[in-house]
N, C-alpha and C positions, 0 to 999 in steps of 0.2 A: 794031643787030646782036645785042645781048643778047636783046631781045624776040623777034627772028626765031628765034634759037636755042632759046629757051624754047618757042615755038609748034612748031617742028620736033620737039623732044624729046617734047613733050606729045602731039602727033599720032602719033609713032612708037610711043609706049607704048599709046595708045588702039587704033591699028590692030593691034598685036601682040595685044593682049587680045581684040579683036573677032575676030581670026582663030581663036582657040581657043573662042570662045563657042558656036557652033552646036550642038555635042553636049550642052551643058548648058542649052540654051534651055528645055527642058521641065521641068527640075527646079529652076531658080532664076531669079529676076529678074536683068536685066542689071546693075543697080547692085550687087546682092549678089555677082555674079560678079566685077565689077571690084574690089570690096573684097576678095574672096577672092584674086584674082590679085595685086593690089598688096600687100595685107597678107601673103599667103603668100611673096611674093618678098622683102619687107622682113624678114619674120620669119625666113626662111631665112638671109638675110644677117646678121641679129642673132645667130642661133644659131652660125653659122660664126665670126663675130667674137668671140663669147663664148668658144667652144672655143679659138680661136687665142690670144686674150688670157689665158685661164686657163692653158692648157698651155704656150704658147711665149713669150709676152711676160712674164708674171708667174711663169712656171715653178712654179705652184701655191704661191707664196710670198705672204705678206702684203705689202701696199704700205704702207711706212713714209713718212709725209710730214713727220716731225719732230714736228708737234704732234698728229697723229692717226694711228692705224694702221687701215687698212681691210683686212678679210679678202679673200683672194684671189678668192673667188667673187663678192663684192660689187664689188670693183674691176673684175673682168672684165665684170660687168654694166654698170657706169658707162662703160667704155671703149666697149663695143658701142653703148650708148645715145647717146653723143655723135655717133656716125656715123649711126645709123638714125633718130634724131629728125627731123633736117631732111628726110631722104629721105621719111619717113612723112608729114610735113606737106605736102610738095610733091605727093605722089601723092594724098593725100586731098583737098587743096584744088583741084587742077587736073585730076585724072583721075576720081576716084570721086564726089565730092560737088560737082562744079563748077556745079550749078544752085542753090546756096544763095543766099538773098536777103540774107544778112548781109554786112556789110563785112569785107574781108580781115583787118583788125586785130582785129575781134571774133571771127572764126574762128580766128585765130591764138591769141588769149587763151583762148578756150574749148577749143581743141585742147590747149593747154599745161596747162590745169586738168585735163583728163581724163588726160593723160599723167602729171601729178603723182600723181593718184589711182592710176593704173596702176603707177607706180614704187613707191609705197607698198605696194600689194598685192604687187608682185613682190618687194620686200624681205622682207615678212612671209612669203610663201610659200617663198622661197629659204632664209630663216633657219630656218623650220620643217623643210623637207625636208632641208636639209644639216646644220644645226647640232643640231637635235633628233632627227630621225628617222635621221640619218647616212646618207642616200642619197647617191649620186654627184652631183657638181654639174651635169654636162651633162644628164643625164635629168631632174634636178630642174628645170633651166631650161626644158626642153622642156614638161614638165607645167605649170609656172607659166605659161608663155606660152600654152598652149592655153586655160587657164581665163581669162586676161586678155583674150584675143582676143574672147570672147563679150561680156564687159562693155564693152570698147572699141568694138566694132562698134555695139552699141545706143546707147552714149553719143554716138558721133560722128554717128550718123544722127539722133537726136532732140535733140541739144543743140549740138554744135559746128558742124555744117554743115546745120542744119534748113532745110527749104524752106517757102515760105509755104503 
């Protein structure tokens, strides 16, 4: 039953993306469009979760865990990440790069490695934008996300989900 639900959900997403593809057919390949659609949706969710976490859950206050204090903009990033990481993995593995010859556990490991690098880049960029340049956290997150999307797409295509 779970496998059937997975297939139905996967096909629903693919059909939805396919429905929007025709106007973009001449300007980008199908796989790039799928990545843009899935990544765009997941990124939008990430930004919304970041905004809600920063402004409403954390109320712009640092997160005190007893042994460590996490600044509010980094804590909001971590909250959003915990939700969007598994969604992004699923979409990349089963919708965007579903023709990879690599075993699923290798794809997961490689995807995780790329995400770790992206987290590191995100942390550095957010720290620079918010702590050093004193920019607002939400626009800083949007800019950092845009820069990381380029790195992430190339890494996922050539490393995590590469085809033979």
